[in-house]
C-alpha positions as CSV (number, residue, x, y, z in Angstrom):
1,X,0.0,0.1,0.0
2,X,1.3,3.4,-0.9
3,X,2.3,5.8,2.1
4,X,-0.1,8.5,3.5
5,X,0.4,12.0,5.3
6,X,-2.2,13.1,7.8
7,X,-3.2,16.6,7.5
8,X,-4.2,17.9,10.6
9,X,-3.3,21.9,10.4
10,X,-4.7,24.7,8.3
11,X,-1.2,25.0,7.0
12,X,-1.0,21.6,6.0
13,X,-4.2,21.5,4.1
14,X,-3.3,24.7,2.2
15,X,-0.1,22.9,1.3
16,X,-2.0,20.1,0.1
17,X,-4.0,21.8,-2.3
18,X,-1.1,23.6,-3.4
19,X,0.8,20.6,-4.4
20,X,-2.0,19.1,-6.2
21,X,-2.8,22.2,-8.3
22,X,1.4,22.4,-9.1
23,X,0.8,18.9,-10.1
24,X,-1.9,19.6,-12.1
25,X,-3.8,16.5,-11.0
26,X,-6.6,15.8,-12.8
27,X,-8.2,13.4,-10.5
28,X,-8.3,12.7,-6.7
29,X,-9.7,9.4,-5.4
30,X,-11.9,10.4,-2.1
31,X,-13.5,8.6,0.6
32,X,-15.1,9.5,3.9
33,X,-15.5,8.4,7.4
34,X,-18.4,9.6,9.4
35,X,-20.8,9.5,12.1
36,X,-24.5,9.3,11.4
37,X,-26.6,9.0,14.8
38,X,-24.3,6.1,15.6
39,X,-22.4,7.2,19.0
40,X,-23.0,10.7,19.0
41,X,-26.5,13.1,17.6
42,X,-26.5,13.9,14.1
43,X,-24.6,13.8,11.0
44,X,-20.5,14.6,11.1
45,X,-17.6,14.3,8.4
46,X,-15.0,12.6,10.8
47,X,-12.4,11.9,8.2
48,X,-11.5,12.8,4.7
49,X,-9.4,10.0,2.3
50,X,-7.3,11.1,-0.5
51,X,-5.3,9.6,-3.0
52,X,-3.4,11.2,-5.9
53,X,-2.6,8.2,-7.8
54,X,1.0,8.0,-6.1
55,X,0.3,9.1,-2.5
56,X,-2.5,9.2,0.0
57,X,-3.6,11.7,2.2
58,X,-6.1,11.8,5.4
59,X,-7.8,15.1,6.3
60,X,-8.8,15.3,9.7
61,X,-11.5,18.0,9.6
62,X,-11.9,18.3,13.5
63,X,-8.2,19.4,13.8
64,X,-8.8,22.4,11.4
65,X,-9.5,25.8,13.0
66,X,-11.1,26.8,9.5
67,X,-12.9,23.9,8.1
68,X,-14.0,26.5,5.1
69,X,-10.5,25.8,3.9
70,X,-11.7,22.7,2.7
71,X,-13.8,24.1,-0.2
72,X,-10.7,24.7,-2.5
73,X,-9.8,21.1,-2.3
74,X,-13.9,19.7,-2.9
75,X,-15.7,22.8,-4.3
76,X,-15.0,23.0,-8.0
77,X,-11.3,22.3,-8.0
78,X,-9.0,21.3,-11.0
79,X,-9.4,17.5,-10.5
80,X,-12.7,15.5,-10.5
81,X,-13.3,13.5,-7.4
82,X,-13.6,10.1,-7.5
83,X,-16.0,8.2,-5.4
84,X,-17.8,5.2,-4.7
85,X,-21.1,5.7,-3.5
86,X,-21.3,9.2,-3.0
87,X,-24.8,10.1,-2.1
88,X,-24.4,9.9,1.9
89,X,-21.1,11.3,1.8
90,X,-22.6,14.1,-0.1
91,X,-25.5,14.9,2.1
92,X,-22.8,14.9,5.2
93,X,-20.7,17.3,3.3
94,X,-23.5,19.7,2.7
95,X,-25.2,19.3,6.3
96,X,-22.6,19.2,8.3
97,X,-19.9,21.7,6.8
98,X,-22.2,23.5,4.2
99,X,-19.8,22.1,1.4
100,X,-21.0,20.8,-2.0
101,X,-18.2,18.8,-3.5
102,X,-17.9,18.9,-7.3
103,X,-16.9,17.8,-9.9
104,X,-17.4,13.9,-9.2
105,X,-17.2,10.8,-10.6
106,X,-19.4,8.0,-8.8
107,X,-18.4,4.8,-9.5
108,X,-21.1,3.2,-7.7
109,X,-23.2,4.5,-10.9
110,X,-21.1,2.8,-13.5
111,X,-20.9,-0.3,-12.0
112,X,-24.7,-0.5,-11.7
113,X,-25.3,0.5,-15.0
114,X,-23.5,-2.7,-16.2
115,X,-25.3,-4.8,-13.8
116,X,-22.7,-5.2,-11.4
117,X,-23.3,-6.1,-7.5
118,X,-21.9,-5.6,-4.4
119,X,-19.8,-3.3,-2.6
120,X,-16.3,-1.8,-3.3
121,X,-14.7,-4.5,-1.7
122,X,-16.3,-7.2,-3.8
123,X,-15.8,-5.3,-7.1
124,X,-11.9,-5.0,-6.7
125,X,-11.3,-8.3,-5.2
126,X,-9.9,-6.6,-1.5
127,X,-9.2,-9.1,1.4
128,X,-10.9,-9.2,4.8
129,X,-13.7,-10.5,6.4
130,X,-17.2,-9.0,6.7
131,X,-16.9,-9.3,10.6
132,X,-13.8,-7.0,10.3
133,X,-14.7,-4.2,8.0
134,X,-18.1,-4.1,9.9
135,X,-15.9,-3.4,13.2
136,X,-14.5,-0.8,11.2
137,X,-17.2,0.9,10.0
138,X,-18.6,1.2,13.3
139,X,-16.1,2.3,15.1
140,X,-16.2,5.4,16.6
141,X,-14.4,8.1,14.0
142,X,-14.9,11.3,16.1
143,X,-12.6,9.9,18.9
144,X,-9.2,11.1,18.9
145,X,-6.7,9.9,18.8
146,X,-7.5,7.4,16.1
147,X,-5.3,4.1,16.0
148,X,-2.7,3.3,13.4
149,X,-5.1,0.5,12.5
150,X,-8.2,2.5,12.0
151,X,-6.1,4.8,9.5
152,X,-4.5,1.9,7.6
153,X,-8.2,0.9,7.2
154,X,-9.6,4.4,6.1
155,X,-7.1,5.0,3.7
156,X,-7.3,1.5,1.8
157,X,-10.6,2.0,-0.2
158,X,-9.1,4.9,-2.3
159,X,-5.7,3.2,-3.1
160,X,-8.2,0.8,-5.3
161,X,-10.3,3.6,-6.9
162,X,-8.2,4.3,-10.2
163,X,-7.9,0.8,-11.1
164,X,-11.5,0.4,-10.6
165,X,-12.3,3.2,-12.7
166,X,-9.9,2.4,-15.7
167,X,-11.8,-1.0,-15.9
168,X,-15.4,0.7,-15.4
169,X,-14.8,3.3,-18.1
170,X,-13.4,0.8,-20.7
171,X,-16.2,-1.6,-19.8
172,X,-19.0,1.7,-20.2
173,X,-16.9,2.6,-23.6
174,X,-17.3,-0.9,-25.1
175,X,-20.9,-1.1,-24.2
176,X,-21.9,2.3,-25.5
177,X,-23.0,3.4,-21.8
178,X,-20.5,6.6,-21.4
179,X,-23.2,9.2,-22.1
180,X,-25.7,7.6,-19.9
181,X,-23.4,6.9,-17.0
182,X,-22.4,11.2,-17.1
183,X,-26.3,11.9,-17.2
184,X,-26.7,10.0,-14.2
185,X,-23.5,11.2,-12.5
186,X,-24.2,14.5,-12.9
187,X,-27.7,14.0,-11.4
188,X,-26.2,12.5,-8.4
189,X,-23.7,15.4,-8.4
190,X,-25.9,18.2,-8.4
191,X,-29.0,16.6,-6.2
192,X,-30.6,18.8,-3.5
193,X,-30.1,16.8,-0.2
194,X,-31.7,17.4,3.5
195,X,-31.5,16.0,6.6
196,X,-34.9,16.4,8.4
197,X,-34.7,14.1,11.6
198,X,-38.0,14.8,12.2
199,X,-39.8,13.8,9.1
200,X,-39.6,9.7,9.7
201,X,-42.0,9.8,12.4
202,X,-44.3,7.2,10.2
203,X,-41.6,4.7,10.4
204,X,-42.7,3.8,14.1
205,X,-44.1,0.4,13.3
206,X,-47.8,-0.1,12.4
207,X,-48.2,3.6,12.3
208,X,-50.8,3.7,9.7
209,X,-52.8,1.3,12.0
210,X,-52.8,3.8,15.0
211,X,-56.0,6.0,15.8
212,X,-55.9,9.8,15.4
213,X,-55.0,10.4,18.9
214,X,-52.3,7.7,18.8
215,X,-50.7,9.2,15.4
216,X,-50.6,12.7,16.9
217,X,-49.1,11.1,20.3
218,X,-46.3,9.4,17.9
219,X,-45.4,12.5,16.3
220,X,-44.7,14.2,20.0
221,X,-43.1,11.0,20.9
222,X,-40.7,11.3,17.6
223,X,-40.0,15.0,18.0
224,X,-39.3,15.0,21.8
225,X,-36.8,11.7,21.0
226,X,-34.9,13.8,18.5
227,X,-34.9,17.1,20.8
228,X,-33.8,14.9,23.8
229,X,-31.1,13.3,21.6
230,X,-29.8,16.5,20.2
231,X,-29.7,17.9,23.8
232,X,-27.7,15.3,25.3
233,X,-25.3,14.7,22.2
234,X,-26.9,11.0,22.1
235,X,-27.8,8.9,19.1
236,X,-32.1,8.9,19.0
237,X,-32.0,5.3,19.1
238,X,-30.1,5.3,22.1
239,X,-32.6,7.2,23.4
240,X,-35.5,5.0,22.4
241,X,-36.0,2.5,19.3
242,X,-38.8,2.7,16.9
243,X,-40.1,-0.3,18.6
244,X,-39.3,1.0,22.4
245,X,-41.8,4.1,20.8
246,X,-44.7,1.5,19.7
247,X,-44.3,-0.2,22.8
248,X,-44.8,3.1,24.8
249,X,-47.9,4.1,22.9
250,X,-49.6,0.2,23.6
251,X,-48.8,0.6,26.8
252,X,-50.7,3.6,27.1
253,X,-47.5,5.7,28.8
254,X,-47.9,9.3,28.3
255,X,-46.1,10.9,31.5
256,X,-42.4,11.7,31.1
257,X,-42.1,9.9,34.7
258,X,-44.1,6.8,33.0
259,X,-42.0,6.7,29.9
260,X,-38.4,7.4,31.4
261,X,-39.1,4.6,33.7
262,X,-39.9,2.2,30.9
263,X,-36.9,3.1,29.1
264,X,-34.9,3.1,32.3
265,X,-35.9,-0.4,33.0
266,X,-33.0,-2.6,31.7
267,X,-30.3,0.0,30.6
268,X,-27.3,0.8,33.1
269,X,-25.7,3.5,30.4
270,X,-27.9,6.5,28.6
271,X,-30.3,6.5,31.3
272,X,-33.3,9.0,30.7
273,X,-33.6,12.0,32.9
274,X,-37.5,12.3,33.1
275,X,-37.2,16.3,34.0
276,X,-35.8,16.6,31.0
277,X,-37.7,14.6,28.8
278,X,-40.8,16.4,30.2
279,X,-38.7,19.7,29.0
280,X,-38.5,17.8,25.4
281,X,-42.0,17.1,25.2
282,X,-43.3,20.5,26.0
283,X,-41.0,21.6,22.8
284,X,-42.2,19.0,20.9
285,X,-45.7,19.7,21.6
286,X,-45.1,23.4,20.4
287,X,-43.5,22.3,17.3
288,X,-45.8,19.5,16.5
289,X,-48.8,22.6,16.6
290,X,-46.5,25.0,15.0
291,X,-48.4,26.7,11.8
292,X,-47.3,25.1,8.6
293,X,-46.6,21.7,10.3
294,X,-48.6,19.1,8.1
295,X,-50.4,16.7,10.2
296,X,-49.8,13.5,10.6
297,X,-50.7,11.0,7.1
298,X,-52.8,8.4,7.6
299,X,-53.7,5.4,5.2
300,X,-57.5,5.9,4.9
301,X,-57.2,9.8,4.5
302,X,-54.4,10.0,2.1
303,X,-54.0,6.5,0.7
304,X,-51.1,4.8,1.1
305,X,-47.4,6.4,0.1
306,X,-44.1,4.4,-0.5
307,X,-41.9,5.6,2.2
308,X,-38.9,7.8,1.5
309,X,-35.6,6.0,1.4
310,X,-34.3,6.0,5.1
311,X,-32.0,9.0,6.1
312,X,-28.9,8.2,8.4
313,X,-29.8,7.7,11.8
314,X,-33.4,6.4,11.5
315,X,-33.0,4.0,14.1
């Protein structure tokens, strides 16, 4: 594996951008390690891995004094950003850092056009067990310092993107699919992305079978869970799972004291504070009743609508 530099200061990042420009680099492979409601609340960009064809770079955005300095690297630079399955990463950049990376080449789009299945490791023949990969993916990438093993894992995927790019582009050319790839790729690059954690309350199991009063309470409960998680920097799923919320509804638990006792019954960590939960319920009631907030949909009133794709952290 080629070597890599760890970029942790504003000056180091500025020198990296200047180095890539001076070398007239045309393409930079990129991958991202992030946090999507797994260890902390919300969406975060934790690490950015880059490969210019000869050398690797790991940029630590958490160490930068001015994350805006990432824009010359990612927003309309003179090089294309070679990605694999960029959608969630683009959402993370837009939501967490206000950055819209472009131009991109998303190789997952090319692979699907060619009828290829599987992720990057399967397409590039990388070794390693699925269990090990899952362990790395579920690591807390916001914790510092990161171990050498995590950094080595992080940089490994970008090292294979150029060889995969060459193979896929040749196959696209042979099959006359280059223009279709370019069109779909541009659609992915320019798509508007937004993270609205309050919108998925209908994902509570059996939501459409609830009564009108239960549906309204389910919505308030979902909002309160989000507000509590944000206030305590806790993933919403650690406050209450979707199954917990359905059980709360079915058991007729309505007060913060009742709900906190239920949620704390089998947990030693992440215990829910009843007084603060009550405050979040009051805030949730105000949000649900605010002008412009649509009522909870119901199958009998609006017809069945296909659920939107899950957002990060929809647990």
